[in-house]
C-alpha positions in Angstrom: 110.7 97.3 136.3 110.5 94.4 138.5 113.7 93.8 140.1 114.1 89.9 140.5 116.6 89.0 144.2 120.0 87.2 142.8 120.9 84.5 145.2 124.6 83.1 146.2 124.7 79.9 143.2 124.6 77.1 145.4 127.8 74.9 145.8 128.2 72.3 143.7 126.3 69.1 144.6 128.2 65.7 145.9 129.2 63.9 148.2 130.3 64.6 151.3 133.9 63.1 153.1 132.3 60.3 155.0 134.5 61.7 157.9 132.8 65.1 157.7 128.6 62.9 157.6 130.0 60.8 160.2 131.1 64.3 162.3 127.6 65.9 161.4 125.6 62.8 162.7 127.2 61.3 165.1 126.9 63.8 168.5 122.7 63.7 167.6 123.1 59.6 167.8 124.7 59.7 171.4 122.5 62.5 172.6 119.0 60.5 171.5 120.9 57.2 172.4 120.9 58.8 175.5 118.1 60.4 176.0 116.2 57.3 174.9 117.7 55.0 176.6 119.2 52.6 173.6 122.8 52.9 173.5 122.9 49.1 173.5 120.5 48.9 170.2 122.8 51.7 168.7 125.7 49.4 169.7 124.5 46.8 167.9 122.9 48.5 165.2 127.0 50.2 164.3 128.3 46.6 164.7 126.0 44.6 162.0 126.6 48.4 159.7 130.2 47.8 160.1 129.9 44.2 159.5 128.8 44.9 156.4 131.3 47.1 155.2 133.5 44.8 155.5 135.3 46.3 158.9 
């Protein structure tokens, strides 16, 4: 008889807290902005997004 490996169940699918998502994304975004030299573009986009969110 074949044995079947049982994987632990995945965590329940759901939304991350916005601060957790930001903490995951911001370090990579900062590194890419510095490497590419697009710090000004990133600041412009961030301010646009903040404006759309009403903050």
